[in-house]
N, C-alpha and C positions, 0 to 999 in steps of 0.2 A: 712084152711093157711098151707102154705109151711113149711116143718119141717127144712128148712136151705137155704143158698145160691144156687141158679143151676148156673153152672158155662159152658161158652161156649163149653169147650172141651169134657165137658161128652153129651151135647146136640148132637154134631159130631158124638161120637160112638155111641148114641142111635138111630140116622138118618140111621148110617150104619147098622147097626144090622137090623133095619127094613127094609132097601132096600135087605140085602143079606139073612136073614133068619136065619143067625146062629153066634154065638161070632166067631168061626174060621173062616169063612167067612168075616165077619166084621174086623178081625184083618189082614187078608190078603190086604185087601182093604184100610186099615189104616196104613198099615207098622209097625204094632205092634204085641203084643203077644197075645195070647187068653186069660191068665192069666189077662195081663192088660185090656183087654177089660170088663171081669168079675168083675174087682174089682172097675173100673169107672163107671158101670152098678150099683152095690151095694150100690156107694156112691151117686149117683144120688137118687135112689129109696130111700135112708135115707134122702136126700135133699127134696124129694117131699112127703115123709110120706106116700107113698102108692106104691104096686108093679105097676112096668110097663109093665112087661114080663111075660110071662107063656109060659113053654117047653110044645111042643105038639110034641112026638116022636122026631126027629133030629132036629126041627125046633124050633124057637122062635117065640110066638104069642105077638102081643102089647095087654095090656088090655085096657079099655076105655081112662083110665087116660094116658097111653103111645100115645094113637092115638092122643090124643089132644095135647101132649107135641110136637110130631114130626110135628104136623100142623103148629105150630107156630114155631117150630127150623127154618124151611127155612128162613121166614123172620127176625127172630132173626139175624140168623148167617151171612145172604147177609148184613143186617143193619150194623153189626159189622164189616165186612170186607171192607165195603163202609168206615166208621168211621177211622177205622185205615189207610186206604191207605191216606184219605184225609188230615189227623193230620199229617202224617208222611211227606207227601208231602209239606204242607203248612210250616210245621215248620223245614223243611231241615234236618231232622235228617237221613234221609238215601234214596238213591236212589229208583225210583220209580219201581214198579214190577208190572207186566201186565200178567194176566194167558189168555190165548186166546185159544179157542175152534172153531176148523173149519171142515166143510165137507171135504172130500177128494180132491174134483176138485179144490175147494179154496185153501187148502193147498198146492197144487203145480203150482198152476199159480199167485192168489193174493198174497197170504201169503209170499213167499219168497222176493218180490221187497219190500214189506211194511216193513219186519223186516230189511233190508238189510238197508233201509233209516232211520228206527228207531235207528240203530246201529251206522249209521255216523251222526245223527244230536243228539243223546240222548246215548252216549255211557255207563253212568251209569243206563241207566233203563234195567232190565231184563225182557225179554218177554219170556215166555215160551208158547208151543205148545201142544194140546191135538187133536184128531180127534173123532168127534162125529155128527153123521146127526141129522138134526132138526126130531122131537122136542126135542130128549134127548139134544140137546146142549143147547136149552131154558132152560131147567128144570135145569141143570146143573148153569146156569146164575142165576135163579131165586135161587137155594140152596146154592149160596155164595162159587161154585166150581169154578169159573170164573170171570173175569171180563169183557169181550167181548165173544158173540157169533156170529161167522159168519154164518148165515142161510140164506134158500131161501124160496122162497113162489111162487106156479104156479096161473095163473088165473083159475077160476073153469068152466069147461064147463058144468058142472051137477047142480044136486041139493044141491049137498055136501057144497056147498060154505056158508060161514056164521054159520056151524054147526059145531058140536062137531069134526067131520071128517077132518075139516079145522083148521091146526095148526095157519095159521096167523091169524084166530079170535081172539086167546088170546093174542094179542101182545099190547094190548092197554095201559099196564101199563110200557112199556118197551120204551127206547128212541130209534127210529129206523133211522140208517144212511144209506140212499140209495146208492148203490154202483154202479151197473150196472143191465141192462136187457139182460139177456143171452139167446142168440135164440138157438132154438131146430132144430136139424136136423136129417135127416134120414141116415141110414148107411146101408148100401147093398153088398152082395158080389160083388166083381168085375165082374164076370161073368154074372150078373142078367139082365133080361130082361130090367130093367129101370136105369142101371149104368151109362149110358151116356146121361140121360134126362135132368139132371143140376137140375130140380125143378121136384116134385113129389106132388100130394094131398094125405091126409091120406087114402082117399077112394079107390085109385087104389092098396092098399096094403090089401087089407080086406081079401083076400084068403091068405096069408102070415104067415108062422108061426114066431112068434116074441120072441125076447129075451128083459126081461126087467129089469130095474137097481132096486136100491133102492125101499121101501115099497112107499115112496109119489110119487116117479116117476113112479111107478107100476101103482098106482091108477090115476095118471093123465093122463096115459097114455089110460087107459079104458075109463076114461071120453070123452078124445078126439074123442077117435075111435066111442064112442056109439053116440057122436053127428052127425058123419058122416055115422049112419045107420048101423054100425056091433060090434060085440062084438072079440076083437082080441084074437087069440089062441096062449096063450103064452107057448111055450116048455121049455124055460129055465128061471129063474130069478137070479140074481146076484147083489151083492152090488159092486162088483170089476169091473170097468170100464175097465180094459185091458183084462179080462175075457169075458165082454160084446164084445168087437171088435174081441178079439181071435174067439168065436164062429160066429160071422157073417162072418168073412173071412173062417172059414172053410166051409161056405157055408151052416150054419144050421139053419137061419134065419136071419129076418131085425131088425133093432132096432131104438128108437128115443133117440138121446143122446143130454145136453147140449153142446154148441161150447166150454165152459170152460173144458170139460170132453176129448173133442175131441183132444184140444192143449195139453193135458197132456199124451198122447198115442200114440204109434206106430201102424198106420190103414194099415197094410199090408193087402192084398187081399181085400180091400174093395174100395167102392165108396163111397162119401159123397154127399148127394142131399139136396137141400133148400125145404121146407115145404110149402105148402100154404093151408090154410090160415096159415100166420107167426104167430107163438106161442114163448112166450118168458118168463122166468122165471125171477123174481125179486131178486136179490142176495143183502142182506143188512148186517151191522154189528149193533148187537143189543148190548144195556147195559142197567144198571138199572140207573134213575134219577139221584141218589145221587154220583154213580160211575162217570157218565158222566161230573162231576164236579173235578174229581181228573186228576191232570194237566197230568200224564203218560198215562191215558186211553184216554184222548182227544188226545194227540198225536199220539197214537196209530190209533186211528179211523181215525185222519186226512191223516196219512200214507197208511192207505187200501184204502181211497178215492182215493189219487194221483194215487195209483197202478192201479187201478180200470181205470181211464181216460187213463190211457196208454195202 
């Protein structure tokens, strides 16, 4: 039997220590002091009636009891967040609050229009934005660190579909609001032999040096190329789309980019071509079933959908 009442704030601290590996790193993430983290962990261990952490060198390691508590913490904290938001909204105690996490090309295209619409229609609702790529953004949603995650998934060309390598396979417990199907395009240097072609098959670029994007985009590029009978030679990889475009513009390789990403960069020294066969990634807004009933969250989802239609 537990020695006392476990508090949600203590669970947040435990999760931060487990994620970062130390009291000092957890303090930085939570915006508090290291002694405060240490004090709250002592209080949690007293409540639990058993040690939860073991110091190994400079890092903290979870005991078996600590691992069990961290496993349950995500669901508990997400449920509490949902309950607090729904009760506050229904009781009219305060204006809504929505924490949105988005991948970069969504942040620069869909999010501004959606948030401008929210501010005009619901000036009392506060919406904050943090950037993260899926699957990290989905982990944040499940962990209670946001109410909405803007994410994307690719159709799988290879055997990875439906496996642990496929982040889309793990969305069954979430509310999925489809926003748009974002077409992929090829970007080549302006003086490339195919620059004026208009349309290009991936197989025609088999011998080219490639510039790849985020890890999931990279994996999908390899799958698409392997389906066409070759493995791309990836010379550069960066999560930064302006950097991808800059490298292509400098003549250092070719790239496949989502159209949303192309919209938000200046494509100097490059030519953009359509890909055959056409490939599109699905862009969605995700939330938890309990959160979907919160008025401020529902309104933000509606605004994201409107922004995508435009």
